[in-house]
C-alpha positions, 0 to 999 in steps of 0.5 A, a space after each residue: 472462469 473470471 478475470 481477475 484485475 484486481 491484485 492491488 486489493 488482494 492477491 491470490 494465496 499461491 499454492 505454496 504459501 497456503 501449505 506453509 500456512 496449513 502446516 504452521 496452524 499445526 504447531 500447537 503452543 503459545 509462543 510467549 509460553 515457557 514449556 516445549 510445545 510454546 518454544 516450538 511455536 516460537 521458533 516457528 515465529 521467529 523464523 518468519 520474523 528473520 525471514 522477513 527481515 533477511 529479505 528486507 535487510 532490516 533486523 529482527 528487533 525491527 520487524 513488528 507484526 501487526 494485524 495488517 497496513 492498517 495497524 501497521 499505519 496507524 502504530 506508526 504514525 499515532 506512535 510516533 506523534 505521541 513519543 515526539 510529543 511526550 516530553 515538555 516539546 511540542 510537536 505538533 506538525 505532521 507533514 503527509 502527502 496528498 493522495 495517501 491511503 484512508 489508513 493515513 488520511 484517516 488516522 492523520 485527521 484524527 490525530 487532528 481532531 483528538 491530539 492537537 495535530 496540525 497537518 500540513 498537506 503536500 501537493 502532489 504534480 499532475 503524476 502523483 510525484 511529490 517532489 523533494 522541494 515540496 518537502 523540503 519547503 514545507 519544512 523550512 515553512 514550520 520549523 524542523 523544531 516543530 515536526 512531529 513526523 512526515 509520511 508518504 506513500 512509496 507507490 500509490 494504490 490508485 495509479 501506481 506512482 513509485 515516489 523518489 523515497 530515498 530523496 524523500 528519507 535523505 531530507 528528512 534524516 538530515 533534519 532528524 524529523 522520523 520518516 513513515 512509508 506505506 510501502 503496501 502496495 510497493 511490497 513484492 513489486 519493487 526492491 524496497 530493502 535498500 531506503 530504511 526510514 524511521 517506520 515502513 507498514 506493510 501488508 501481506 494479502 497484497 502478495 499473496 499472504 494470509 489477511 489480517 497479517 501485516 508488519 511495521 519495520 521500526 528503525 531501531 533508533 526510533 520509539 513509539 507509544 503503543 497502540 495495544 497494551 497488555 503482555 508486551 510481547 513485541 516492541 511496541 505492540 502487545 497480543 499473542 502472536 499468530 505465528 501461522 499467519 506469520 510463516 505465510 507473510 514470510 513465505 509470501 515476501 520470499 517468493 514476491 522476491 523470487 526471479 524479481 526481474 522476469 516477473 518484472 518484464 512480464 508485467 512491463 508486457 502486461 501492461 503495455 499491451 493493457 496500455 495500447 489495447 486500451 487505447 485503441 478501444 477508446 481513443 479518449 480514455 486518459 492514462 493517469 499517473 506517469 508513463 510506464 518506466 521508473 517511476 510507475 508500478 509496472 503491475 498497474 495501468 490506471 485509466 479515465 473514460 470521459 462521459 463514463 462513470 467508473 462505478 458502471 464499467 466495474 459492474 457491466 464489467 463484473 457481469 462478462 466475468 471480469 473483476 476491476 476497481 474504482 480505486 482502492 477497494 477501502 473506500 468501495 460502495 462509498 458515492 463519491 470521486 477519488 481522493 487521488 484523482 482530486 489531487 493530481 488535478 481532475 475535476 469531480 466530472 474527469 476523475 468519475 471515470 476513473 477505473 484501475 486494472 491490476 495484475 500480476 505475472 501470473 495473469 493469462 493471455 485469456 485474462 487478458 483477452 476476456 477483459 479486451 473483449 468486454 471492455 469495448 461493450 462496457 464503455 458504450 454501455 456506461 457513456 449511454 447511461 452517463 454521468 450521475 451528479 459528483 
């Protein structure tokens, strides 16, 4: 048996989602075809789109299926930037919070290098929060007429910080600036249906759906220049649509939001148990991110362990049958400290000892005991090994 504490990287697919996926795979036909088989496939696809739209309180026309969160983020950022700069007016500035996922960072840096964008990186406080007044000051600094868009993570994938997105979105709406929100880590954990930015990126496999399935929720008043051309099957995206993946995504989304209060209470219980136990195991360990509550995902616990290398802890726990993470799986294996740790003000030595534990309401007491049993020895061995150059 293994204990799995890396749900933020990918969450296991529940049986009901696997069944929906498998059953939908039996539907023959291209959803764009005009014959009966094609229309049957289209019915499956559009049913999934309607479920996602209804769950998120948007219209079906606003749901654009993608190959995952990374494509959704690229489509939002590049597409909005290109669309906002397609006329005579020049809007080069992108307002982007520090500590974003690399799908956002790399996309913004690409636009700077290849499309003449100017990135304004907005600082976070020590809990990883982008304060509304920081966004407002950046808008004043550059002027509304020069700003193409703004982008922010709803919930930080490493330290679990929940941003004040309602306030941030209100600021952008007041100034007529499109805001993209990366909701990949927030989806399924908190109700995201009340905030409607210009664009909202989602990923299925973070909530037990299939990998390589996601969506961009694109507000009706906003247009993007497509990344992919050839067919115009969807608003803003060409390509044959995957009805089975869409069905699995919709099923996972419905399941994630069923009995959310009970699930949240279970997550809070696990979170507090882990925080208390880890502090008892190592009195020098420091919880990073906001304290448990409204500003932090209940599914996330993130500590730095002084004198330890996070990678050492990960491998030692892995050998004991426990899966954890040092941060985003998208940068795993890269020998550098987390940019999120740097964004909240940590030096390289402190940041080197970062370890993330993410879990689900179905995480068992046995899994928790496995982690807490293995952790003391892992810390001891990692501390003996010390920290390599950072």
